[in-house]
C-alpha positions as CSV (number, residue, x, y, z in Angstrom):
1,M,14.1,-19.5,8.2
2,V,14.5,-15.7,6.9
3,A,11.6,-16.4,4.2
4,S,9.1,-18.3,6.5
5,Q,9.2,-15.2,9.0
6,T,9.0,-12.7,6.0
7,S,5.7,-15.2,4.7
8,L,4.1,-15.1,7.8
9,H,4.3,-11.4,8.8
10,M,2.9,-10.6,5.1
11,Q,-0.2,-13.0,6.6
12,D,-0.4,-11.1,9.5
13,V,-0.2,-7.5,7.4
14,L,-3.0,-8.9,5.1
15,K,-5.1,-10.1,7.6
16,N,-5.1,-7.0,9.3
17,L,-5.7,-4.6,6.5
18,R,-9.1,-7.1,5.7
19,N,-10.4,-6.3,9.6
20,P,-13.4,-3.3,9.3
21,N,-12.2,-2.7,12.7
22,V,-8.6,-1.5,12.2
23,R,-7.7,2.1,12.8
24,V,-4.6,3.5,11.6
25,G,-3.2,6.8,10.1
26,D,-0.3,6.9,12.6
27,G,2.3,7.0,10.9
28,R,5.5,4.5,10.4
29,R,4.2,2.5,13.7
30,H,3.5,-0.8,11.8
31,K,6.1,-3.2,11.0
32,R,6.3,-3.2,7.0
33,A,6.1,-6.5,5.2
34,K,8.7,-6.5,1.9
35,C,6.3,-7.9,-1.6
36,F,6.2,-7.7,-5.0
37,L,3.0,-7.9,-5.6
38,L,1.0,-6.4,-9.0
39,A,-1.2,-3.5,-8.5
40,T,-3.2,-0.5,-10.3
41,V,-3.0,2.7,-8.8
42,Q,-6.0,5.5,-9.5
43,H,-6.6,8.9,-8.8
44,N,-10.0,10.4,-10.7
45,K,-9.7,9.0,-14.0
46,Y,-5.9,8.6,-13.5
47,T,-5.0,4.9,-13.8
48,C,-1.6,3.1,-13.6
49,E,0.3,0.0,-13.0
50,C,2.6,-0.4,-10.2
51,I,4.3,-2.7,-8.2
52,V,3.9,-2.7,-4.4
53,E,7.3,-3.2,-2.6
54,D,6.5,-3.0,0.4
55,L,2.9,-3.3,3.2
56,S,2.0,-2.1,6.2
57,V,-1.3,-1.8,7.8
58,G,-0.7,1.5,7.6
59,G,0.5,2.1,4.3
60,C,2.5,1.0,1.1
61,K,5.6,1.4,-0.8
62,I,4.6,1.6,-4.8
63,S,7.3,2.1,-7.9
64,N,7.3,2.1,-11.5
65,T,3.8,4.8,-11.4
66,D,4.7,6.4,-14.5
67,G,5.7,9.9,-12.3
68,Q,2.4,11.2,-12.5
69,L,1.1,11.2,-8.5
70,S,2.1,14.3,-6.0
71,I,1.5,14.6,-2.4
72,G,-1.7,14.8,-0.9
73,Q,-3.5,13.7,-3.7
74,T,-5.6,10.6,-2.4
75,V,-5.7,7.3,-4.0
76,V,-7.2,3.8,-4.3
77,V,-4.8,0.8,-4.6
78,N,-5.9,-2.7,-6.2
79,I,-4.2,-5.9,-5.5
80,P,-5.7,-8.0,-7.3
81,E,-3.4,-11.2,-6.3
82,Q,-4.9,-10.3,-3.0
83,K,-8.4,-9.3,-3.9
84,M,-7.7,-6.0,-2.3
85,S,-8.8,-2.1,-3.0
86,L,-6.9,0.2,-0.2
87,N,-8.0,3.7,-0.2
88,G,-4.8,5.9,0.4
89,M,-3.1,9.6,0.4
90,V,0.4,10.1,-1.4
91,M,2.7,10.9,1.4
92,W,5.9,11.6,-0.7
93,V,7.2,10.7,-4.3
94,R,10.6,10.2,-5.3
95,G,10.8,9.8,-8.9
96,K,8.6,7.0,-10.2
97,A,8.0,5.5,-6.4
98,A,5.7,6.6,-3.7
99,G,5.1,6.3,-0.3
100,L,1.1,6.2,0.6
101,C,-1.0,6.2,4.0
102,F,-4.0,4.0,4.1
103,N,-7.3,5.8,5.6
104,L,-8.6,2.8,7.0
105,S,-10.2,4.4,10.0
106,V,-13.9,3.8,10.9
């Protein structure tokens, strides 16, 4: 039952991220969905592979970066499996993990 609830929540998160009318930027008010999605994160000419560990309409947690990200950097997270490219900002960094806030306001 828990797996199906998580799966349904993940589908809802992905649907909302694809909605061009979604306005976010309000921190952690959005429910997070645990996931394990292979992705890349880009900042200017810097690119590295990473794993999206959790995802919400407002942001995500990535891990397995190479430690090159800094708070305040604007980044693009590409998630090929979901055919998504999301703009965001690095909000925190702990070792090889980072928290991102998406810039989805229209």
